[in-house]
C-alpha positions as CSV (number, residue, x, y, z in Angstrom):
1,M,123.8,-212.9,15.1
2,E,124.3,-209.4,16.7
3,D,127.2,-207.5,16.2
4,E,129.3,-207.4,19.4
5,K,129.9,-204.1,21.2
6,C,132.9,-202.7,23.0
7,F,132.4,-203.2,26.5
8,N,133.7,-199.8,27.0
9,C,131.9,-197.5,24.7
10,D,129.0,-199.5,23.1
11,I,130.6,-199.2,19.6
12,P,130.6,-202.3,17.1
13,V,133.7,-204.0,18.0
14,E,134.9,-204.4,14.4
15,Y,135.3,-200.4,14.6
16,C,136.7,-200.1,18.1
17,T,139.9,-201.4,19.2
18,G,139.6,-200.5,23.0
19,E,142.7,-198.0,22.6
20,P,142.4,-194.5,23.9
21,K,142.8,-193.2,20.2
22,T,139.4,-195.1,18.9
23,C,137.5,-196.0,22.3
24,R,135.7,-192.9,23.7
25,K,135.5,-194.4,27.4
26,A,139.1,-195.7,27.2
27,Y,140.3,-192.1,26.2
28,E,138.3,-190.8,29.1
29,K,139.9,-193.6,31.5
30,A,143.3,-192.8,30.7
31,L,142.7,-189.1,30.8
32,S,141.4,-189.6,34.6
33,K,144.5,-191.5,35.3
34,Q,146.9,-188.9,34.2
35,A,144.9,-186.4,36.1
36,V,145.1,-188.5,39.3
37,Q,148.8,-189.5,38.8
38,K,150.0,-185.7,38.2
39,K,150.2,-183.7,41.4
40,P,148.7,-180.4,41.2
41,V,151.3,-177.5,41.5
42,I,150.2,-175.0,43.8
43,A,152.5,-171.7,43.5
44,P,153.3,-170.1,46.6
45,P,151.7,-166.7,47.4
46,R,153.0,-163.9,45.0
47,K,153.9,-162.0,48.3
48,L,156.3,-164.5,49.1
49,M,157.9,-165.4,45.5
50,S,158.3,-161.3,45.3
51,E,160.2,-161.2,48.6
52,K,162.3,-164.2,47.7
53,Y,163.3,-162.5,44.1
54,K,163.7,-159.2,46.0
55,K,166.2,-160.6,48.3
56,W,167.8,-162.6,45.5
57,G,168.1,-159.4,43.0
58,Q,169.5,-157.3,46.0
59,S,172.5,-160.0,46.9
60,Y,173.0,-160.3,43.2
61,Y,173.5,-156.3,42.8
62,Q,175.7,-156.3,46.1
63,R,178.0,-159.2,44.5
64,R,178.5,-157.3,41.4
65,K,179.2,-153.7,43.2
66,Q,181.8,-155.1,45.5
67,S,183.4,-156.9,42.5
68,G,183.7,-153.7,40.7
69,V,181.6,-155.2,37.6
70,C,178.9,-153.3,36.1
71,T,175.4,-154.0,38.2
72,Q,173.0,-153.8,35.3
73,C,174.9,-156.4,32.6
74,G,177.6,-157.8,34.4
75,K,179.9,-158.0,31.7
76,R,182.3,-154.8,31.7
77,P,183.6,-153.0,34.5
78,A,181.9,-150.3,36.3
79,V,182.9,-147.0,35.8
80,R,185.1,-145.2,38.7
81,G,182.6,-143.4,41.2
82,L,179.3,-145.1,39.3
83,V,178.2,-149.1,39.5
84,L,177.5,-149.2,35.6
85,C,179.5,-149.2,32.6
86,E,179.8,-146.4,30.1
87,D,177.4,-148.3,27.9
88,C,174.8,-148.9,30.3
89,E,175.1,-145.5,31.8
90,Q,174.2,-144.1,28.6
91,K,171.2,-145.9,28.0
92,A,170.2,-145.2,31.7
93,I,170.5,-141.1,30.8
94,L,168.4,-141.8,27.7
95,R,165.6,-144.0,29.6
96,M,165.7,-141.0,32.4
97,Q,165.4,-138.2,29.7
98,K,162.6,-140.2,28.0
99,R,160.7,-140.5,31.1
100,K,161.3,-137.2,32.2
101,A,160.0,-135.8,28.9
102,E,156.8,-138.2,28.8
103,K,156.0,-137.3,32.5
104,A,156.2,-133.5,31.6
105,D,153.9,-134.0,28.7
106,D,151.8,-135.7,31.2
107,I,152.0,-133.4,33.8
108,R,151.3,-130.1,31.2
109,Q,148.5,-132.3,29.8
110,K,146.6,-132.5,33.0
111,A,147.1,-129.1,33.9
112,K,145.5,-128.0,30.6
113,D,142.4,-130.4,31.4
114,K,142.0,-128.7,34.8
115,Y,142.5,-125.0,33.7
116,N,139.6,-126.0,30.6
117,R,137.5,-127.6,33.1
118,C,137.3,-125.1,35.5
119,I,136.7,-122.5,33.2
120,K,133.9,-124.7,31.5
121,D,132.6,-124.7,35.2
122,G,132.6,-121.0,35.6
123,I,135.3,-121.4,38.5
124,C,139.0,-119.7,38.8
125,P,141.4,-122.2,37.2
126,Y,144.2,-120.4,39.4
127,C,142.7,-121.1,43.0
128,G,140.1,-123.7,41.7
129,K,137.9,-122.6,44.6
130,R,136.1,-119.3,44.1
131,P,133.9,-118.4,41.0
132,A,135.2,-116.5,38.4
133,M,134.6,-112.8,37.6
134,I,131.7,-112.2,35.0
135,G,133.6,-111.8,31.4
136,Y,136.7,-112.9,32.9
137,V,138.4,-116.0,33.6
138,A,139.8,-115.4,37.2
139,C,138.4,-114.7,40.6
140,E,138.6,-111.3,42.0
141,A,141.6,-112.4,44.2
142,C,143.5,-114.4,41.7
143,R,143.2,-111.5,39.4
144,K,144.6,-108.9,41.9
145,R,147.4,-111.1,42.5
146,L,148.0,-111.4,38.7
147,K,148.0,-108.2,38.0
148,E,150.7,-107.5,41.0
149,T,152.8,-110.0,39.4
150,Q,152.7,-108.6,35.7
151,R,153.5,-105.3,37.3
152,K,156.6,-106.7,39.2
153,Y,157.9,-108.4,36.1
154,Q,157.3,-105.5,33.7
155,K,159.6,-103.1,36.3
156,R,161.9,-105.8,36.5
157,K,162.4,-106.2,32.5
158,R,162.4,-101.9,32.4
159,G,165.2,-102.1,35.0
160,K,167.2,-104.6,32.6
161,E,166.8,-102.7,29.5
162,K,168.0,-99.4,31.2
163,N,171.2,-101.1,32.4
164,D,172.0,-102.6,29.4
165,N,171.5,-99.3,27.3
166,S,173.6,-97.7,29.9
167,R,176.4,-99.7,29.4
């Protein structure tokens, strides 16, 4: 007598229960039923969602502002003339100082990179247009301007020293 086979997966009946746990075909059918039953979730376009949340956030901010509560945390009363409580104001100041310092470092680094790149390419780093004079970093026009600025600075500095000595 031949072993009877499962009508779903061709595995001998004694090993296959016909349930999704053991029968491959039954498992695949169960998965396909789940896929058909579940409706796919179609998210609205990102732009529409951001506009919706932007309006919601603005209305939330206005409500807190009108009620005199901190617009950041909503827990403590806002400091007179401001929209934040003392704690949130201090945190905001620290955040701004940190961001300003990071931005200044970034700007400084970009300026250094540009300066070094110009010198390497033989271009005046001050105007970035004309070639540098031989043996100098700057072009002739920028060099004259820098010398004049230096003379004015030295003259002012000497004038202040004379005023300080005469007192």
